[in-house]
C-alpha positions in Angstrom: -29.6 8.0 -26.9 -28.5 5.0 -28.9 -30.2 2.6 -26.3 -33.6 4.8 -26.6 -33.2 4.5 -30.7 -32.9 0.8 -30.4 -35.9 0.5 -28.1 -38.1 2.7 -30.5 -37.0 0.4 -33.5 -37.9 -2.7 -31.5 -41.3 -1.0 -30.5 -42.1 -0.2 -34.1 -41.2 -3.6 -35.3 -43.4 -5.2 -32.7 -46.3 -2.9 -33.6 -45.9 -3.6 -37.4 -45.8 -7.5 -36.6 -48.8 -7.1 -34.3 -50.7 -5.4 -37.2 -49.6 -8.3 -39.6 -50.8 -10.9 -37.2 -54.3 -9.2 -36.9 -54.5 -9.1 -40.8 -53.6 -12.8 -41.0 -55.7 -14.0 -38.3 -55.1 -16.8 -35.7 -55.3 -19.8 -38.0 -53.0 -18.5 -40.6 -50.6 -17.1 -38.0 -50.4 -20.3 -36.2 -49.5 -22.1 -39.3 -46.7 -19.6 -40.0 -45.4 -20.2 -36.4 -45.2 -23.9 -36.9 -43.2 -23.5 -40.0 -39.6 -24.5 -39.6 -38.4 -21.3 -41.2 -40.7 -19.1 -39.1 -37.8 -17.3 -37.4 -36.1 -16.2 -40.6 -39.5 -15.1 -42.0 -40.3 -13.0 -39.1 -37.0 -11.6 -38.9 -37.4 -10.5 -42.5 -40.9 -8.9 -41.7 -39.5 -7.1 -38.8 -36.8 -5.4 -40.9 -39.5 -3.9 -43.3 -40.8 -0.3 -43.0 -44.6 0.3 -42.5 -45.2 1.1 -46.1 -43.5 -2.2 -47.3 -45.2 -4.2 -44.9 -48.6 -2.6 -45.8 -48.0 -3.5 -49.4 -47.3 -7.1 -48.4 -50.5 -7.4 -46.6 -52.5 -5.8 -49.4 -50.8 -8.4 -52.0 -51.7 -11.4 -50.1 -54.1 -13.7 -52.1 -57.8 -13.1 -51.4 -59.7 -15.9 -49.8 -61.6 -18.1 -52.4 -65.3 -17.7 -51.9 -68.0 -19.8 -53.7 -70.1 -17.5 -55.8 -73.8 -17.2 -54.9 -76.3 -19.2 -56.9 -77.7 -17.4 -59.9 -81.2 -16.4 -59.7 -82.5 -17.3 -63.0 -86.0 -15.8 -62.4 -84.9 -12.4 -61.1 -88.4 -11.0 -62.1 -90.1 -13.9 -60.2 -92.3 -15.0 -63.1 -92.3 -18.5 -62.1 -94.0 -17.6 -58.8 -97.3 -16.9 -60.4 -97.3 -20.0 -62.6 -100.3 -22.5 -62.3 -99.4 -25.6 -60.6 -99.8 -27.6 -64.0 -97.4 -25.3 -65.8 -94.9 -25.5 -63.0 -94.9 -29.3 -63.0 -94.2 -29.3 -66.6 -91.5 -26.7 -66.3 -89.7 -28.7 -63.8 -89.9 -31.8 -65.7 -88.6 -30.1 -68.9 -85.7 -28.5 -67.0 -84.6 -31.8 -65.4 -84.8 -33.5 -68.9 -82.8 -30.7 -70.6 -80.1 -30.6 -67.8 -79.6 -34.3 -67.5 -80.2 -35.5 -71.1 -79.5 -32.5 -73.4 -76.8 -30.4 -71.6 -74.2 -33.1 -71.5 -74.2 -33.6 -75.4 -75.3 -30.1 -76.6 -71.9 -28.8 -77.3 -70.8 -31.9 -79.1 -73.8 -31.9 -81.6 -73.5 -28.2 -82.1 -69.9 -28.5 -82.9 -70.7 -31.4 -85.4 -73.8 -29.6 -86.7 -75.7 -32.9 -86.1 -79.0 -33.7 -84.5 -79.5 -36.1 -81.5 -82.1 -38.3 -83.1 -81.7 -40.8 -80.3 -83.5 -38.2 -78.0 -86.6 -37.9 -79.9 -88.4 -41.0 -78.4 -87.6 -39.5 -74.8 -90.0 -36.5 -75.8 -93.1 -38.6 -75.9 -93.1 -39.2 -72.0 -92.7 -35.6 -71.3 -96.1 -35.0 -72.5 -95.2 -31.6 -74.1 -97.6 -31.6 -77.0 -100.6 -32.6 -74.8 -99.7 -29.8 -72.4 -99.7 -27.2 -75.1 -102.8 -28.5 -76.7 -104.7 -30.1 -73.7 -107.9 -30.7 -75.9 -109.2 -30.4 -79.3 -109.9 -26.6 -79.0 -107.5 -25.1 -76.7 -103.9 -23.9 -77.4 -102.2 -23.1 -74.0 -99.8 -20.4 -75.0 -98.4 -19.7 -71.5 -97.4 -23.5 -71.2 -95.8 -23.3 -74.6 -93.7 -20.2 -73.9 -92.6 -21.6 -70.5 -91.6 -24.8 -72.1 -89.6 -23.1 -74.8 -87.9 -21.0 -72.2 -86.6 -24.0 -70.3 -85.5 -25.7 -73.4 -83.6 -22.5 -74.8 -82.0 -22.0 -71.5 -79.9 -25.2 -72.2 -80.0 -25.3 -76.0 -81.8 -22.9 -78.3 -81.6 -25.6 -81.1 -83.8 -28.0 -79.2 -86.2 -25.0 -78.5 -86.4 -24.6 -82.1 -87.1 -28.3 -82.8 -89.9 -28.1 -80.3 -91.2 -24.8 -81.8 -91.2 -26.1 -85.5 -92.8 -29.6 -84.6 -95.3 -28.7 -81.7 -95.9 -25.0 -82.5 -95.7 -24.3 -86.3 -96.3 -27.7 -87.9 -98.6 -29.3 -85.3 -100.3 -25.9 -84.7 -101.0 -25.2 -88.4 -102.7 -28.5 -88.7 -104.5 -28.2 -85.5 -105.9 -24.7 -86.2 -106.4 -24.9 -90.1 -106.5 -28.6 -91.1 -109.6 -30.7 -92.2 -110.9 -33.4 -89.9 -109.3 -35.9 -92.1 -105.8 -34.4 -92.0 -106.0 -33.9 -88.1 -106.9 -37.5 -87.7 -104.1 -38.6 -89.9 -101.2 -36.4 -88.4 -102.0 -35.2 -85.0 -102.0 -38.3 -82.9 -98.5 -39.4 -84.3 -97.3 -36.1 -84.0 -98.4 -36.1 -80.3 -96.5 -39.3 -79.7 -93.5 -37.8 -81.6 -93.6 -40.6 -84.0 -94.1 -38.2 -86.8 -92.0 -35.1 -86.8 -93.4 -32.1 -88.6 -91.5 -29.1 -90.5 -92.9 -25.7 -91.5 -92.1 -24.3 -95.0 -92.9 -20.6 -95.1 -89.5 -18.7 -95.5 -87.9 -18.4 -98.9 -84.4 -17.3 -100.1 -85.3 -14.1 -101.7 -88.3 -12.8 -99.6 -87.8 -14.2 -96.2 -91.4 -14.9 -94.6 -93.2 -12.2 -96.6 -96.5 -13.9 -96.7 -98.7 -10.8 -97.5 -96.6 -9.4 -100.3 -93.6 -11.3 -101.4 -94.4 -15.0 -101.2 -93.1 -16.4 -104.5 -94.1 -20.1 -104.2 -97.2 -20.9 -106.4 -99.7 -23.7 -106.4 -102.0 -24.6 -109.2 -104.8 -27.2 -109.4 -104.4 -29.9 -112.1 -107.4 -32.3 -112.1 -107.4 -33.9 -108.6 -103.9 -32.9 -107.8 -101.9 -29.7 -106.7 -98.8 -28.7 -108.3 -96.5 -26.4 -106.2 -93.7 -24.5 -107.7 -91.0 -22.8 -105.6 -88.1 -22.9 -103.1 -88.0 -22.6 -99.3 -85.1 -22.0 -97.0 -84.2 -22.0 -93.3 -86.7 -24.8 -92.8 -86.3 -26.4 -89.4 -86.6 -30.2 -89.2 -86.8 -30.5 -92.9 -84.0 -32.9 -93.4 -85.8 -35.5 -91.2 -89.4 -34.3 -90.8 -92.2 -36.7 -92.0 -94.6 -33.8 -93.1 -93.8 -30.4 -94.2 -96.5 -27.6 -94.1 -95.8 -25.7 -97.2 -97.3 -22.4 -97.8 -97.8 -21.2 -101.4 -100.0 -18.7 -103.3 -102.8 -20.2 -105.4 -102.4 -18.8 -108.9 -106.3 -19.1 -109.4 -107.5 -16.7 -106.5 -104.3 -15.2 -105.3 -104.7 -16.6 -101.8 -101.9 -18.1 -99.7 -102.9 -21.8 -98.7 -101.1 -24.5 -96.8 -100.3 -27.9 -98.0 -99.2 -31.0 -96.3 -96.3 -32.2 -98.3 -94.3 -35.6 -97.8 -90.6 -35.4 -98.3 -90.7 -38.5 -100.4 -93.2 -37.2 -102.9 -92.2 -36.6 -106.6 -90.3 -33.2 -107.1 -89.6 -32.7 -103.5 -85.9 -32.1 -102.7 -84.4 -31.3 -99.2 -80.8 -30.0 -98.8 -79.1 -29.6 -95.4 -77.8 -26.1 -94.8 -74.0 -26.0 -94.2 -71.7 -23.5 -92.8 -74.2 -22.1 -90.2 -73.0 -20.1 -87.1 -76.2 -20.3 -85.0 -78.8 -23.2 -84.7 -76.3 -25.7 -85.9 -77.8 -28.6 -84.2 
């Protein structure tokens, strides 16, 4: 009877070791067999009961697998883009990944703006893509460009939106021929940077009812009284589109203000959590 019990124990151990070998696979099993302490290891494994051996197999480290690439267009919106939009989108993505992404965190941490990149925007042709002629605003193009920039750094997307959207767009849509001729060509070349002064500290962007900044005519000049807040590009812009209510007729009007004009004071916002760049 003792001899039969021994045979049963040996058979059970063999079965458990075979199960372990199947779990490990040939490559890992061969590596174990080549180990100088393989005999001691298998002796220890053979002494385990089925439950302990099962727990050991389940506890072994999982194989490291590379995650699949992230599908950033899971709605496949890009599939229907016109070729000219797709070309600009790819150009912007390459620029953002190679020139902005490596430095974005550093400038965010320091709440500083990478002025050295501004001349590199001109060859991208972004303003020309958004405003391809004197009468067209290509909204889809602007949206896709903004999306690609915000994908890497929302602050740079805001820089684009204020300069090429709000400031350039205001002059493009509402400016006189003289104002367009003076400002738009240099803004397309990114030699002149625009800012957009609408939001105020007490009323936000309440153009219809709460706008507190006023403007009055004195001879051949306009005098503007008021304060704006959260004005993108204002600390380094060359022209600020300031919106103020005319005291004579109550209408809100846009004024092109140079930061170096008398009475203009610009202060950098400190202590921000977002949009630090």
